[in-house]
N, C-alpha and C positions, 0 to 999 in steps of 0.2 A: 504493500500500500504506500502511496506517495506520502500520506500523512506520517507514516512511520519513518520513512526516509527523511522527511523534513525534521522530525524530532531528533533524529541522529545528528543532523547538521547543527541544529540548535544546541544540543548537548555539547558537541565539540566546541562550538563557539563560546558557550558558557564556561567550559573548562579552560579555554584559552584566556578568557578575560580574568578568571580567578588566578591563573598561574602567572600571567604576564602583566596585568594591568593594576592589580590592587595596590602595590607599593606606590605607583605613580598617582593613582586616585587619592590615596591617603595624603601624599605630599601636597597635591593641589588643594585638597580639602583643608589642610592645615593653613595654607596660605589664605584661603578664603575665610577661615575662622579668625585669623589674625586681623584681616580687613574688617570683618564684622565687629570684632572686639574694639576696634579703633573708631567705630562709627561708620564704617563703609557699608556698601550695598553689593548684592550679587545680582547681576543682570544676565539674561539669556536672550540671545538672538539665534534662532534656529531656522536655517534655510530649508531644512528637511521637513519642517512643520510639526513633526510628531511631538517634540519636547515642548512646543508652544502650548500643547494641551496636556500632555502626560504629567509634567512636573508641577502644574499649577492648580491650586484650589482642589487638592485631592485629600481624601481622608488619610491622616498620617503624614501629610506633606507640610512643607514650611511656608509660613506666611511671608517670610522675608524676601523670597524670590521676586524679581521684577522683570517684566518684558522690556526688550529694546526693539521697537519696531523701526524698520527702515523708513526714512523720510520719503515722501511722495516724489517720484521722478518727474522732472520738468522737461527732460529731453528724451531722446530715443536711443536704443542700442546700448553699446558698452559705455559710451560717454554719459548717457542718462543714468546708468547704474552707478558710475563713479561719482557723479554729482550728487545723487541721492545719498550715497554713503558718506560723502564729505559733509553733507548738511545734517546728518543724523546726530552726531555727538554734541555739537553746539546747541542743537535744539532740545536736547534731553536734559534730565536732572542729574546726569552722571558727574562724579567728581574724581579728582586725582586719587588714586589708591583703590577705587572701586574695582570689582571683579567683573569681567565680561567673558561669558562662555559663548563661543560661536560654534554652532552646529552646522556641518555640511559634510555629507557623505563623501562626495568627490573632492571637495575643497577647491574647486576650480573657478567658481563664479567670480566675476569682477567685483560685484558689490560686497561679497563677504570678505574678500581679501583686502579691499580698500577700507572697509569698516574696521578690520583688525589693525591696519596700519594707522588709521586715524585715531583709534582708541589708544594705541601705544604712544602716539605723538602727544596725546592729552594726559598721559600719565596713568592710564588704567592698566590693570593686569589682565592680559589676554590669555584665554585657554581655548585651544581648538579641540572640538569633539568631532573627529573625522576618521576615515578608514585609511590607514597608512599604505596598505598594500594596493588598494584601489587608486588613491590619489597619486602615488608615486609613479604610476604607469600612464597617466594621461596629462595632456598639456593644460596649462592655466589659460583662462580667458582674460586675465588681468594684464595690462600693458607691461608690467614689470616681468612677466613670465613666472611669477612666484605663486605658489599655492598656499592654502590656509596654514598648513603645518609649518611652512617656511617663514611665516611672518608673525606667528604667535610665540609668546614666551614659553608656554607649556602646551603639551599635547596629550590628549586622552584618545587612545586608539580603540575604535569600536569593532575592529577586527574583521569587518566585512571585506570580502574579496572583490576583485575587479568585476564590474558588471552587476554586482549585488545579488542577482538571482542564484538560488541554491541548487537547483536540480535539473538534470536532463530527463526528459520524458519521451518514451517511444511515441512517434507520430508527431512530435512537436519540434519545430525548427528552432525556436527560441527557448533558452533556459527559463525555468519558471520559479516563482515563489521567492520574494525578497527576504533578506536577512537583516537589513540595516535598522528597521524599526524595532525589532526585538533587541538587537545589541545596543542600540542607542538608549533604549529604556533601561536596560540592565546597567550600563555604565553610568547613566544619569542618576539612577536611584542608589547605586553604590557610592557615588559622590555625595549624595544627600545624607546617606547613612554615616559616612565618615565626617561630614561637616557637623552633623549633630553630635557625634562622639567627641570631636575636637572642641566644639563649643562648650559642651558639658564639662570637659576637662579644664576649661578656663573659668568655670563658674557661671556660664551663660546658659540659661534654660530657654531654648528657642520656642517661639509661638508656633503651635502645631494644630492643624485643623482636625476636627472630628467629622465623621460622615453626617451629612445633613439628614440622613434617614435614621440615625440613632436618636434615642430619647434626648431631648434638649439640644439637638444638633444645630439648628439655626441659631439659637441663642448662644451656643458655644462658639460658632463661627464669628458672630458679631463681636463677642468678647475677645476672641483671638485677634481679630483685626484691630480692635481698640488697643489691646496690649502691644501689638506690633508697632502701631503708630506712636505709642508713648515711649517704647524702649528702643525701637529700631531693629529689633530681632524677635 
């Protein structure tokens, strides 16, 4: 069954993340915890879209995470992407020392590379969430020729292979079933887990959401948002 084959691939990827990425995840989470302890914020800009939903407003998730949306493009093509990225940081509430996690499976888009460069120029800490095997085999669309992992200070590898799709199937010309959503979620939540652990070690108890479907859920969410607004975490 194809579903069994897919689960084999997912288990292999999960093992690879555990064996190869957890030390880096913990290192990056400690940097983020230090930023939060100093009054900083953690922003996420995900070109792959999944983390824009997966990590936000979830039961057991952190209230401190913030979206960074790309500014509206006023031009077309690559130049339009570059201009939008250049306008994003100045128009945001980001400050020097804040954390910016940039998610892009291929890491080649002009906008995400430019956004990383702009963030570094403004003193933010940049973290790429990307697939190193995949991105190392394809050209960048940014004028510099650089990909996301080459312009960020830190890199979290989601371990997805080139092309993303997991399986060959008889009768199918194209490979099927993507892996990047699964691995992005796993790496993202492992980062959150270590961020929580490192914050607790510093005496900071982060504001965490309860499911809205649990007793008192809506009231707890409102209280969590109020606490986060007061404390910053």
